[in-house]
C-alpha positions as CSV (number, residue, x, y, z in Angstrom):
1,M,3.2,5.8,-6.1
2,I,1.7,5.5,-2.7
3,S,-1.7,7.2,-2.4
4,R,-2.6,10.0,-0.1
5,R,-5.4,7.9,1.3
6,N,-2.9,5.3,2.4
7,I,-0.8,8.0,4.1
8,R,-3.8,9.4,5.8
9,V,-4.6,6.0,7.3
10,K,-1.0,5.7,8.6
11,V,-1.1,9.1,10.1
12,M,-4.5,8.3,11.7
13,Q,-3.1,5.2,13.3
14,I,-0.1,7.0,14.7
15,L,-2.3,9.8,16.1
16,Y,-4.5,7.1,17.7
17,A,-1.4,5.6,19.4
18,L,-0.3,9.0,20.6
19,E,-3.5,9.5,22.5
20,T,-2.0,7.3,25.2
21,A,1.7,8.0,24.6
22,E,3.7,9.7,27.3
23,S,6.2,11.4,24.8
24,P,4.6,14.3,22.8
25,L,5.5,15.3,19.3
26,A,7.8,18.2,19.8
27,S,8.9,18.9,16.2
28,L,8.5,17.9,12.6
29,E,11.6,15.7,12.9
30,D,9.8,13.8,15.6
31,A,6.9,13.3,13.2
32,R,9.3,12.0,10.5
33,R,10.8,9.5,12.9
34,L,7.4,8.1,13.7
35,I,6.0,8.0,10.1
36,D,9.1,6.9,8.2
37,P,9.0,3.3,9.5
38,H,5.4,2.9,8.3
39,L,6.3,4.2,4.9
40,D,9.4,2.0,4.8
41,Q,7.2,-1.0,5.4
42,T,5.0,0.0,2.4
43,E,8.2,0.0,0.3
44,A,9.2,-3.4,1.7
45,I,5.7,-4.9,0.9
46,Y,5.8,-3.7,-2.7
47,T,9.4,-5.0,-3.1
48,Y,8.5,-8.3,-1.5
49,L,5.4,-8.9,-3.7
50,L,7.6,-8.5,-6.8
51,Y,10.3,-10.6,-5.3
52,F,7.9,-13.4,-4.4
53,L,6.4,-13.3,-8.0
54,T,9.9,-13.7,-9.5
55,E,10.6,-16.6,-7.2
56,V,7.4,-18.4,-8.3
57,A,8.4,-18.0,-12.0
58,S,12.0,-18.9,-11.3
59,Y,10.9,-22.1,-9.5
60,A,10.4,-23.6,-12.9
61,R,14.2,-24.2,-13.1
62,T,14.3,-25.7,-9.6
63,D,11.4,-28.0,-10.5
64,A,13.2,-29.1,-13.7
65,Q,16.4,-29.9,-11.7
66,I,14.5,-31.9,-9.1
67,R,12.6,-33.9,-11.6
68,A,15.6,-34.6,-13.8
69,S,17.6,-35.9,-10.8
70,K,15.0,-38.6,-10.0
71,L,16.3,-42.1,-9.9
72,L,14.1,-43.1,-12.8
73,P,13.0,-39.8,-14.5
74,T,10.3,-40.0,-17.1
75,P,10.5,-38.2,-20.4
76,E,8.3,-35.5,-18.9
77,D,10.7,-35.2,-16.0
78,L,13.6,-34.6,-18.4
79,N,11.7,-32.0,-20.4
80,V,10.2,-29.6,-17.9
81,N,9.4,-26.3,-19.7
82,T,11.3,-23.4,-18.0
83,K,10.0,-20.7,-20.3
84,I,8.5,-18.6,-17.5
85,A,11.8,-18.4,-15.6
86,D,13.1,-16.2,-18.5
87,N,9.9,-14.0,-18.6
88,K,10.7,-10.5,-19.6
89,W,9.5,-8.9,-16.4
90,V,11.2,-11.5,-14.2
91,K,14.5,-11.0,-15.9
92,Y,14.1,-7.2,-15.6
93,L,13.7,-7.4,-11.8
94,Q,16.5,-10.0,-11.4
95,E,18.9,-7.8,-13.3
96,H,17.8,-4.4,-11.8
97,P,20.5,-3.4,-9.4
98,V,18.4,-1.0,-7.3
99,F,15.6,-3.5,-6.9
100,Q,18.0,-6.1,-5.7
101,Q,19.5,-3.6,-3.3
102,K,16.1,-2.8,-1.9
103,K,15.4,-6.5,-1.5
104,K,18.6,-7.0,0.4
105,K,18.3,-3.9,2.5
106,A,14.9,-5.0,3.7
107,L,16.2,-8.5,4.4
108,L,13.5,-10.0,2.3
109,E,15.5,-13.2,1.6
110,H,14.8,-14.0,5.3
111,V,11.0,-13.5,4.8
112,I,10.5,-15.6,1.6
113,D,8.5,-18.8,2.2
114,M,9.9,-21.2,-0.4
115,D,7.4,-23.9,0.5
116,L,4.6,-21.4,-0.3
117,V,6.5,-20.4,-3.5
118,K,6.6,-24.1,-4.5
119,K,2.9,-24.7,-3.7
120,I,1.8,-21.7,-5.8
121,Y,4.1,-22.8,-8.7
122,H,2.6,-26.3,-8.7
123,Q,-0.9,-24.8,-8.7
124,L,0.1,-22.7,-11.7
125,I,1.5,-25.6,-13.8
126,E,-1.8,-27.5,-13.5
127,L,-3.8,-24.6,-15.2
128,D,-4.7,-24.3,-18.8
129,V,-3.6,-20.6,-18.8
130,Y,-0.1,-21.8,-18.0
131,R,-0.2,-24.6,-20.6
132,F,-1.2,-22.1,-23.3
133,Y,1.6,-19.9,-22.2
134,I,4.4,-22.5,-22.5
135,I,3.3,-24.0,-25.8
136,A,3.5,-20.6,-27.6
137,A,6.6,-20.8,-29.8
138,E,7.4,-17.1,-29.7
139,R,7.5,-14.8,-26.7
140,D,4.6,-12.3,-26.9
141,E,5.0,-9.2,-24.7
142,K,1.3,-9.2,-23.8
143,E,1.3,-12.9,-22.9
144,E,4.5,-12.4,-20.8
145,K,2.7,-9.7,-18.8
146,E,-0.6,-11.6,-18.5
147,I,0.9,-14.8,-17.1
148,L,2.6,-12.8,-14.3
149,S,-0.5,-10.8,-13.7
150,Y,-2.5,-14.0,-13.4
151,I,-0.1,-15.4,-10.8
152,F,-0.2,-12.2,-8.8
153,H,-4.0,-11.6,-8.8
154,E,-5.3,-15.1,-8.9
155,L,-2.8,-17.3,-7.1
156,M,-1.2,-14.9,-4.7
157,M,-3.8,-12.2,-3.8
158,K,-6.7,-14.7,-3.7
159,N,-4.7,-17.2,-1.7
160,E,-5.6,-17.2,2.1
161,E,-2.3,-18.8,3.0
162,F,-0.4,-16.2,1.1
163,D,-2.6,-13.5,2.7
164,Q,-1.8,-14.8,6.2
165,H,1.9,-15.1,5.3
166,M,1.9,-11.4,4.4
167,E,0.1,-10.4,7.5
168,D,2.5,-12.4,9.7
169,N,5.5,-10.7,8.3
170,F,4.1,-7.2,7.5
171,P,1.8,-5.7,10.2
172,H,0.5,-3.0,7.8
173,W,-0.4,-5.5,5.1
174,P,-4.2,-5.2,5.6
175,D,-4.0,-1.4,5.1
176,D,-1.7,-1.6,2.1
177,R,-3.2,-4.6,0.4
178,D,-5.7,-2.9,-2.0
179,M,-3.2,-0.2,-3.0
180,M,-0.6,-2.9,-3.8
181,S,-2.8,-4.4,-6.5
182,V,-2.9,-1.0,-8.2
183,L,0.9,-0.5,-7.8
184,I,1.8,-3.9,-9.2
185,N,-0.5,-3.3,-12.2
186,N,1.4,-0.1,-12.8
187,F,4.6,-2.1,-12.8
188,F,3.2,-4.5,-15.4
189,Q,2.1,-1.6,-17.6
190,K,5.5,0.2,-17.5
191,P,8.3,-1.4,-15.5
192,T,10.8,1.1,-16.6
193,G,8.7,3.9,-15.2
194,I,9.1,2.6,-11.6
195,D,11.8,4.4,-9.6
196,F,13.0,1.8,-7.1
197,H,15.2,4.4,-5.5
198,S,12.1,6.0,-4.0
199,I,9.1,3.8,-4.1
200,V,7.6,6.3,-1.6
201,P,8.7,9.7,-3.1
202,E,10.2,12.3,-0.8
203,E,7.2,14.7,-1.4
204,K,4.8,12.0,0.0
205,R,7.1,11.5,3.0
206,E,7.0,15.2,3.6
207,Y,3.3,15.4,3.3
208,A,2.9,12.5,5.8
209,A,5.2,14.1,8.3
210,E,3.6,17.5,8.0
211,L,0.1,16.1,8.3
212,L,1.1,14.1,11.4
213,F,2.8,17.0,13.1
214,T,0.1,19.6,12.1
215,A,-2.8,17.4,13.3
216,Y,-1.0,16.8,16.6
217,E,0.0,20.5,17.1
218,K,-3.4,21.9,16.1
219,K,-5.5,19.3,18.0
220,S,-6.9,21.7,20.6
221,Y,-7.7,24.4,18.1
222,C,-9.5,21.9,15.8
223,R,-11.4,20.4,18.7
224,D,-12.7,23.9,19.6
225,L,-14.0,24.2,16.0
226,I,-15.7,20.8,16.2
227,A,-17.3,21.1,19.7
228,P,-20.0,23.7,18.7
229,K,-21.1,21.5,15.8
230,L,-21.8,18.5,18.0
231,E,-25.1,19.8,19.4
232,H,-26.2,17.2,21.9
233,W,-23.1,15.1,21.6
234,D,-20.4,15.2,24.3
235,P,-17.0,15.6,22.6
236,E,-15.5,13.1,25.0
237,R,-18.0,10.5,23.9
238,I,-17.3,10.8,20.2
239,A,-15.4,7.8,18.7
240,V,-11.7,8.6,19.0
241,I,-11.1,7.7,15.4
242,D,-13.8,10.0,14.2
243,M,-12.3,12.9,16.2
244,I,-8.8,12.2,14.8
245,L,-10.1,12.1,11.3
246,M,-12.0,15.3,11.6
247,I,-9.0,17.0,13.1
248,M,-6.8,15.8,10.2
249,A,-9.4,17.0,7.7
250,I,-9.6,20.5,9.2
251,C,-5.8,20.7,9.1
252,E,-6.0,19.9,5.4
253,F,-8.6,22.6,4.9
254,L,-6.4,25.2,6.6
255,Y,-2.8,24.3,6.1
256,F,-2.5,22.2,2.9
257,P,-3.4,24.7,0.1
258,T,-2.8,22.3,-2.8
259,I,-5.5,19.7,-1.6
260,P,-9.0,20.5,-2.7
261,T,-11.5,20.7,0.1
262,K,-13.9,18.3,-1.7
263,V,-11.1,15.7,-2.0
264,T,-10.4,16.1,1.7
265,I,-14.0,15.5,2.8
266,N,-14.5,12.5,0.5
267,E,-11.3,10.9,1.6
268,Y,-12.0,11.2,5.3
269,I,-15.6,10.0,4.9
270,D,-14.3,6.8,3.2
271,I,-11.7,6.3,5.9
272,A,-14.3,6.8,8.6
273,K,-16.5,4.2,7.0
274,A,-13.6,1.7,6.8
275,Y,-12.0,2.2,10.2
276,S,-14.7,3.5,12.6
277,T,-18.4,2.8,13.3
278,P,-21.1,2.2,10.6
279,Q,-22.5,5.7,11.3
280,S,-19.1,7.4,11.2
281,G,-19.1,8.3,7.5
282,Q,-22.3,10.3,7.7
283,F,-21.4,11.8,11.0
284,V,-17.9,13.0,9.8
285,N,-19.5,14.3,6.6
286,G,-22.0,16.4,8.4
287,I,-19.5,17.9,10.9
288,L,-16.9,18.7,8.3
289,D,-19.4,20.2,5.9
290,N,-20.6,22.6,8.6
291,I,-17.1,23.6,9.7
292,L,-16.0,24.1,6.1
293,K,-18.9,26.5,5.5
294,D,-17.9,28.5,8.5
295,L,-14.2,28.6,7.5
296,E,-15.1,29.7,4.0
297,A,-17.4,32.4,5.3
298,Q,-14.6,33.7,7.4
299,E,-12.2,33.5,4.4
300,K,-9.8,31.2,6.2
301,I,-9.6,28.7,3.4
302,Q,-6.7,29.6,1.1
303,K,-6.3,27.1,-1.7
304,T,-4.2,27.4,-4.8
305,D,-6.0,27.7,-8.2
306,Q,-5.1,24.1,-9.0
307,A,-6.8,22.9,-5.7
308,R,-10.0,24.9,-6.5
309,N,-10.4,23.2,-9.9
């Protein structure tokens, strides 16, 4: 589920921190111990977004109870529509044992902001899209999905207060934010296709640890490949992030045979544009392209048939 681009960003951030760290990476196990908490937080963010969504929908019952318990309830107070609380996707998550275990393991009940849940719910019930949803006599699967998608994309992801809430509780939220929209959409399309046992699959964790350790271990070798391509640039004056990204890319050229070189270059250009200087994308592109040509001429690039296609 998690993208390789997202993993590359996490590895880049750890390598950047290691630039000033006193303890070196001595083994692949060391790399795993460093990268796993970052991937665990990605799992927690995904789980929390779905959990928050179910709480917004479930708040319909709470709202109905509060309004019915008024001293002088109106007919409207006594007839609050709670249809959304029994939404197909909401019930699926509430009854999914592994999802509930993930939620409890990550202690997400301590993170949930019920005041914000209430606020978003009350925004929802004032909208025409919600009124059209609750007046439909029959439950339509498409409408069931669309109302939750609307809550997520329009009332949560475009909400500055919610965005700040996520950043306050999940430091990696800014890096994972865009990817989460894709992952939540995937859930809406096929909830039964999501394996909550391993939201970040083991092969992705292995890739992350191997990339981290290889880039750290091969740093000097890669810098030696980069230095002749810098012409009038002093390697020590190159942006640290640019150097780290180029080292990671060279390691993918040489030591990750299933990843096409074109994919590697494009990914690291995009990351450089997003996380380094305005000129970094073009700079990283030029250096990597030159190094790749040399490595190919020396027949050092060994990719699988699948990676070449």
